[in-house]
N, C-alpha and C positions, 0 to 999 in steps of 0.2 A: 453280577455287580463286581466292580473292581475296587479294592480298598487301597488305592494309590495314596501313600502317606504324603506325597509331595503336593497333592491337590489341596486347595483351600477347604477348610472344614473337615479335614481328616488328620489322623496321626496324634501324637502325644500332646501337642499344643492344643488341639481341639478338645481332646478328652479332658484336659486340665480345666477347661471352662465349666465342665459339668461337675468335676470333683472338687474344685477349689474356686468357686466364683467369688468375686469381690462385691458384685452387686446383682440383685435378683428382681425381676418383674414378674408378678403373678397375674396372668391375663385370664380373665373370666371369673372374678371374685363376686360372689353374691352376698347380699346383706343377710341372707338366711344362714344361721349357724349349722354346722355339720355338713355343708356341701363340699364338693371336692376342692374348690379354690380356697375355701376357708380352712380346710384341713391342711393344705400346703402352708398357708400362712401360720397356722397354729404350730406346725412343726418347726418352722423358722424361728418363731418366738420361743417355743419351748426349749430349743437347743441353742439359744443364745447366738444366733447368727449375727455377726458383728458388722457385716457390710450394709450397704443401702438396700432398702426394700421399697419397691413401688408396686401398687396394686391398680389393676385396670378392671373397671366394672361398668355396669349400665347406668347406675344412679349416682348422682353426686352426693357428697357427704364424707363422713369419716367411718372407717372400720378399724377398731382396735387402735385408735389414735393415729391412723394413717389416712391421708387424703385419698379419695377414690378418683383416679383419672378416668374419664369417660371415653378415652380413645388412646390407642397405642401411639398415635401421633403426638400425644402429650408427654411421652417418655423423654427423658434426657438422652442425648446421643451417646452411643457406645456402652449400653448396659451389657454386662457379661453374659447373663443368662435370663431368657424369658421362659416361663413355665406355663404352658397352655392348658387350661381347664375349660375346654370349649367343646361344643358339639362339632362333628366332622364338617358341617357346612360353614362353620365360622373359621376354620383353620387356614384356609388359603388367604382370605383377605387380611387376617392377623399376621400371617407370615410375610405378606408383601409389605405391610406397614412396618414390621420389625426390620425388614431389609432396608427400608427407607430411613429408619432411625439408627442404622449402624449397630443393631443388636448382634453380638458375636456368636451366640449359641441359643438354641431353642429345644426344649423338651416338649414333646407332644404326647399327652396321655391318650388323646382321642382314638377311638376305634372307628372302623368304617372305611378302610383303605385296602391295601393289597391283601390283607388277611380275609376280606370278604369278596375279593375278586376285582376290586376297583383299582387296578394297577395304574390306569391313566391319571387318576386324581393323585396318587402317590408320586408318580413320575413328575407331575407338575410341581409338587412341593420340592422335590429334589432339584429341579431346574431353578426354582426361585432361590433356594439356599445356596446352590453352587454359584450362580451368577453373583450373589452378594457376598460370597466367601464366608457364609454362616455355617457353623457346625449344627448338625441336626441329630437328635436322639428320639427314636420312635419312627412313625407313630405306633400307637397300641402298646406302649411300654407301661409298666406298672409304677416303677419308682427308681430313684437313683439315690443311693445312700453312701455317705462317706464319714459316718459319725455325726453327720448332719442329714437327717432324712429329708428328702424332697419328694414326698409321696402324698397320695390322696386317700389311701385306704384307712389310715388311723393316725392320730397324733400320739407320739411317744417320745420319750427322752431316750436318745441313743447313746450307747457307750462310746467313749472316745479313747483313742490310744494315747498313752503318755508321750511326751516329746521324745523320750528315749525308751522305746519299748523294751521290757525285760524278758519277752518271750516272743516267738514267731507269731505272725498274724496271717490271716487268710484273706485273699481277694477273691470274690466270687462274681462271675458274670454269667447270666442265665437268659435263655430265650423262653423261659417260663417264670413269671413272677411268683406263682404259688409254690412251685418246687423250690425256688430260691428261698422263700420264707421258711419252709420246712427245714431245709438243710442248715441255713444260717442259725436258726433257733436251736437246732440239735447241737451244732458245734459250740455255740455259746454256753449251753448247759454243761459242756465238757471242759469249761474253763479255757477255751480257745478264742482269742480276740478276733473279731472281724474288722479288717481294715477298710474294705470296700464291699458293697454289694450292689450290683447293677443289673437291672432287667432291660434288655435291649429292644424288645418288641420287634417290629418289622425291619429294623436296620436300614431304613432308607438312607441314612447318612452314616454316622460313625457306627462301627460294628465290632465284633469280637476281636479281630486282629488289632484294632486301634487300642482297645482296653488292655489286651495282653501286653502290648508294647508299653503302655503307661505303667501297669503294675510291675513290669520287669525293672523299671527304674526306681522303684520305691524300696529302700533298704529294709523297711519294716516287714515287707511281704515275703513270706517263706513259701507258701503254696498258692497257686492259682487254680481255683476250682471252676469248671465249666459245665453248664448244662447246654447241650447242643441238640437242636432239632434239625438244623440244616447249616452246613458250612458253605456260605455262599461263594467264597473265593478261597479254595483250598491252597493255592499257591501263596497267597498273602497270609493265610492263617499259619501254614507251615513255616514261612519265613519268620513271622512274629514268635512263634513257638521256639524256633532256633535261637532267637535273640534272648528270650526269656530263660531258656535252658543255659545259655552261655553266662547269663547273670546269676546262675545258681538257684533258679526257681524250680520247684517241682510243679507239675501240671497234672491234675486229675480230672478226667472228663467222663461224662455219661452221655450216651447218644442212643435214643430209641431207633427202631427200624431194622432190627436184626433178622426178622422173619423172612421166609421165602417170598412173601408177597412183595418185598421191596426189590427183588431181583428183576433184571432185564433179560429177556430171552434173546440171545444173539446166535450167530451162525455156528461158531466153533464150540467144541467141547470145553475148551479153556474158558471162553466167554460165558458159557452157561454155568460153569462151576465157580467162577470168580465173581461173586455177587458184589453189589456196590458197597454194602456194609463191610464185607470181608476185605475188600481192597482198601477202604478207608482204614480199617483196623490195622492192616500191615503198615501203612504209611504213618499213622499216628504212633504205633509202637516203635517204628524206626526213628521217629523224631523225638522220642523220649516222653510221650504223653502216656499216662496210665489210663487206659480206657476200661471202665468197670461195667458190670452187668446189671446192677440194681441200685436203688436209692440208698439202701442200708450199706452196701459195699462202698458207695461213693463217700459217705460221711466217715466210714470206718477207715478207708485208705487215706482220706484227707488228714484225719487225726494222726495216723501212723507216720505219714511223711512230714507233718508239722513237728511232731515230737522227735522223729528220727529221720533226718533228711537224707542220710546215706542208705540207699536200699541194699539189702543183703544179696549176695549171690549163692552162698552156701545154704543148704536146707535147714529146716527148723529143728529145734530141740524142744522137748516137752517134759514138764514135771507134773506128776499127778499122784493122787492117793488111791487110784482105782486101776487094778490090773485089766479090767474089762475095757477101759478107755484106751489102753495101749494099742489094741488091735484096731479099734475104731479110728484112732489117730492115724495109723499107717494107711488105712484104706482111704480116709478122707483127704489126706495130703497127696497121696498118689493120684487120686481122682482129680485133684486140682492141679496136677502136673508138677508137683514138687515133692520128691521122695525125701524121707527123713534119713539123714546120714547116721552112721554109727559114731559113737564118741571116739575121740582121738585116743591113741594108745596111752599118751601121757595123762589124760583125764582119767581113764580107766585105772591106770596105775596108782594115781593120787587118791582116787575115791575109794578104792576097794578096801583098804584097811580102816577107813572111817565109817563105813556102812556096816550094818549087821550082816552076818554071813548069808542070810537068805534074801538080801536085796542086792541083786547084781548091778554093777555100774554099766548101764546101757541107756540107749535112747529109744523110746521114752524111759525116763527114770521114775520108776513107781516106788514111792515111799510107803505105800500101803497105810495101815493103821499105826505103824510105828511112830509116825509124826506126832500122834496124840501124846505119847509118853516121852518122846525125844524131839521136842519142837526145834531143837538146834539143828536137826537134819534139813529143815526148810531152807535156811540161808545157805547151808553147806551145799545142798543139791542145786539150788538156784544159781549161786555164784559159779559153781562148776560149769553149768550150761552157759552162763553169760560169758565165761572166759575161754571156753573151748574153741580153738581155731577151726575145728570142723563144723561148727554150728553157726548159722547166720542170724537166727532170731530165736526167741524163746516164748513159748506158750505155757503159762502155769494154769492148768485146768483142773479145778477141784470143786466139789460141792462143799461149800464152807460151813453149812449147817447154821448154828445159832449165832446170834449177835456177838456173844462172848468169844466164840471160836473165831469169828471173822476178825475181831480186834486182836486176838492172840496171834493168828496167822499173819494178819495184814501187815503189822509193823515189821515182821521179819522179812516178808517179801519186799517191802518198801526199802529197807536197809540194803537188801541184796541187789536191787535193780536200779535205784536212783543214782543219777550221775554218770550212767554208762551210755555209750552210744549205740549199743546193739538193740534193735527193736525188741520190745517185750510187751506182752498183754497178760493181764491177770483176768482170767475168765472164771467168774464165780456165778454159776447158774442157780443161785439160791432163790427160793420163793420170796424171801424177805432180805433186805439189805440194811445193815446197821448204818444209820445216817453219819455217825461219827467216823466209822471206818471209810465210808464212801468219800466223805469230805477230806479225810486225810490223804486218800489216793489222789483226789483232784488237786489239793493243795501242793502235793509233791510233783504234780504234772506228769503223773503216770497214766497208763491206759487201763481202764476197768471196763470189762464187758460182761453182760448178763447172758451171752450166747456163745457157746463153744464153737458152734458151726460157723458163725459169722466171723469169729476170731481166726479160725483156720483159713477161710476164704481170703480174708484180708492179708494175713501173713503170706499166703501162697501168691497172692497178686503182687505184692511188693517184691517178693523174691523173683518172680518171673520178670518184673520190671528191671531189677538190678541186673539180671542175666541179659536182658535185651540191650541195655546200655553197653555192656561188655561186647556183645556181638556187633553193635553199631561201631565200636571203636575199630573193629577189624574189617570194616566195609571196604570193598574194592572201588578204586577210582580209575576207570578204564580209559585206554586210548582207543580211538575208532579203529575199526578194521580197514584195511586197504584192499583194493582189487575186487570189490564187490560187484556183481552183475547189476546192470540197470534194470529196475523193476518198473512195471506198469502201475496203473492206478487201480486200487481195489484188490479183489481176490486174484492171486497169481496161480497160474497153472502149476501142477505138481512138479513138472520137470524144471521150471524156473526156480521154484521154491527149493528144490534139492541142489540146484546149482549154487544158490545162495548158501545153503548149509555146507556144501563142500568148501566154499570159499572161507568159511569161518572155522573149519576144522571138525565138522560133525560128520561122522561116517554115515553113508547111505549105500544101498545096494549098487553094484556096477550096472550101468544101464546106458541106453542111447535113445534119443528121440528119432523116430522114423516116420516116413510119410507113405511108403509103399510096402506091399507085401514082400517084394524082393529085398528092400532095405531091412525089413524085419527079419527075413531068413538069414541075411548076412550077419546081422547083429547077434541072432541066436547062435549061429555057428561060432562067432567070436567069443561070446560070453560063456557058452556051454549050457546045455540043458541040465536041469529043468529051469524054466523061465516063467515070468509073469508079463502080461501085456495089459496096459491101462490106457483108456481113452484120455486125451489131453485137451483141455480148454479152460480158460479162466472162468467161463460161465458154467462149467460142469463141476460144481463144488462137491456134489454127492455122487461120485462115480459108481459106487457099489449099488446104490438104489436105482440108478439108471441102467444097470447091467453093463457097466463100462469097465469091468475088471475081470480078468480070467487068470487064475493062479495055477501053478504046477504043471505047466505045459511041458510034455516030455519028449516030443519029437516034431519033425517038420510037418507031418500030416496034421497033428493036433494044432499046430500053430496056424495053418491055413484055415481050419475049421473055426478056431477061436477068432481069427481076424474077421471073418465074415459075420460071425455071431455078434461081435462087439459093435460093428458098424450098424447092423440091423437094430440092435437094442437101443443105441443112442439115437438113431433116426426116429424110432418109435417114441422115445421119451422126450426128445427135444428136436423136433423135425427141422427147424431152421438153424441149428447150431453148426457153426463151422469149426472143425477140429484143427488144433495145431498139428496133430499127428498122434502117434501112439508111442508111449514109453515102454520100451522093452528092457526088462531088468532080470538079472540072475536072481533066482530065489535065495533070500538070505537065510542063513542057518537060524533055526528057531531059538527063542530065548524067552525069558519072562517078559510078558507084554506090559509095557508102561506107557504113560503119557507124560510128555514134557511140553510145556507151553508157556506162553506169556501173553498178557493183555495190557493195553494202555487205556486205562480209564480216562475219559475225556476231561474229568475234573481233577482226579487225584494223581494220575500218572500210572506207570507200569508196575505190574507184579509178575512174579514167576509162579508156575504151578508144576508140581511133580506128584505122580501118584500111580496107582494101579490103572493099567490102560486096557486096550482092546475093547471087547464088548462090555466089560465091567465098569468102564469109566463113569458113565452116567447112572448105571444101575446101582452101584455101590457108593460112588462119590468119595472113594478113599484117596483123598489128595491132600497135599500141604501147600498152602500159599506162602510164599517167602519173598523177601525183598530182592530186587534185581541185582543189588550190589553185594549180596551175601557172599562171604568167603567160602571157598570150596570145602574146607573141612567142616564148616557149620552147615552146609548143605547136606553133607553126609549125615550129620546128627539129625536134621529134619527128616530125612528119608527114613531114618530108624524109628521115627515117631508114627509112621503109617500103621494102620491097623493090620495091614498085610505084611508087616516087616519081616515076619518069620520066613516068608518066601525067599527072602534075599540070602539066607544062610543055608539053603538047601532044605528041601522038604520032601519027605517020602522018597528019598533016593536021588532027587535032583541035585546037581552041584551048586555050591554057593555062587552068586552072581557078582559081577564086577560093579559094586556099589560106587566105588570112586570114579569109574568111568561115567556112570549115571550123573553123579554130581558135577563132573567136569563138563559134560554136555549141557547141563543146566546153567552152569556158570557162563558158558559160551553164549547161550541164548540171552542170559542176563546182560552180558556185555553188549550184545547187538542191540538190545532194547535200550540200553543206557546211552548208546552212541549213534543210533539211527532213528531219529524222532519221527520219521515218516512211516515207520512200521507200526501198525496198530495191533496186530495179533499174529501169533505164531502158534500153531497147533501140530505137534508131532505125535501121531497116534496111529498104529503102535510104534513104540521104540522097543526093539528086542534087546534085552540086557543079557549078554552072554556070560558064560562061566568066568570066574575071577581071573583077571589078567587078559581077557579076550575082548574087552571093550563092549560097545553098543552099536546098534545099527538103527537108524531112523528109517522105517519102512514107508511111511506115508507122511506127507508134509502139506500143511495149509498155511500160507502166508498172506496176510491182508494188509495193504498200505492204505494211507488216507485217500478218501474219495469214494469209498464203497457206498453204494446206495442201499442202506439197510432196509430190510423188508419190514 
């Protein structure tokens, strides 16, 4: 599905009909109280909807003072929004009638369409709406709320934002109505106003990109929260995200489907290791979307970015009353990918004379039990962490004990934290919480958590987000390569793939494609023994399994024997295969075996992959997925995050390897993927990384272009 905002029924103008309708028709109202249509009507009345309300039902008469129209045909022309509370069988004729009456937008609660497999019936609804220029929400959506609930689950009075909001608000759009209800209620309990909550259902018409664009234009909205089960048009979604980010909005998303069962098995190592979820994650991260792992993390990060919209890049600082927690904090933050930095020299120098001699000024700052007798240490230590330029965020993690101690500690923390822009969480994992203390925290719009572990995860997440935004600022915008060889369609033979690599500046072994044993002997004499010979054909993707590779040939007699053996092996494995010839190559000097690859996901686009290669690539899966436009120095940092990174610095007597050359090669592959859209996959395995300063050699290469018939 394409979310083309230029089409009728799409874009910001279409969404505004659902968010700010001037007139509403409820279609399918029963005389029986408590039914879905009556609940919609009750919500409109309870929330003082000021526009015109029309109700369509089976029986003539009045319901709550409104005349019942017995047909959609009786509606006045040009109603902004019709809300369908109908069985699936009644939706199509009602939609056709709405189209005839010029209804501008329709919300369809009904189930029984694409979610049950009936895509034809849903496609028919799309056709009717499109031809009439109507906006469509649903089917199978739960509700749409803007401070004015238009829902069938329950009648309730919804909070409304003031005309000039005094704090940031949240806009939430979800492909699950139930999870939206949980998250919005949790955030409201934390004194965070909800500007919009929308459940999109099957998204036959308007979808998440349209709503993101609408929210981006609302000055009251600070954070856009997304629950995604499927992004139907990633290109449109990423474009909308870009516009929202440019408007200063933070975007926090959760998306299930991270497990291995969601992966698609494809031909190359790169394709097998770059799963769909991981590819999506790379693109969302690059676009500035915070993708979280759990529902709890979702609401925690939403609150953090609502209160503190500028994500940190420096690591966190911790204040505690427990020495035992110091080691736990180090372990937890490091496991979350965000190490705790030492305090700056200036902060250590300022703190030292103000602390008891047995309390060292360091991070974490452990005040121990001394805070009981010297409570003035609490604002002193907290303020020091909040002001230290080496610290990006602050976690106050204490067991606050009794209600009296909570009140005693609490106001000191509040005074030290409020009014500052640096993210801070007060984590008080006490069995009981003093109501006055908790209310004071909420009134001051600070963040209070009952879980230290959740606080650590949330602070680590926004720190990684801040760093990702900085990396994106250094992204490369490449010019296309020139002088590239012409490639065929589908999998390319190795010799042609290496010709492509040579054209973009990636080192490969010296070699020559030959077709006779005499040409092979001449090539061997020219290159110098030892050599390798490899059977070459586009249809021979797995040369080793077919017996199509012989390595370490030391002389002419061994070459003749290998030549015959290769032809016999390939003929036995694939009898009808016509070879391009044999690739004769000089044996490359050994090095650390790596894999460098790239894959173009059909929905999300391309990603790079770098990791430990050779026979270990799939056995260990020690790889990093990175954006194709990542700067070379940032690729070096990613390589250093591999579990096997110690091997790069020399291990058990081996020399350090040329990490910068590895990064440079990966950047070249990234440039190729960014500027050559017909290339779908590149898999270089192994790539020999030689000692520092001696570069790398791509020993094997698989290049796949569009048109491959996937198995």
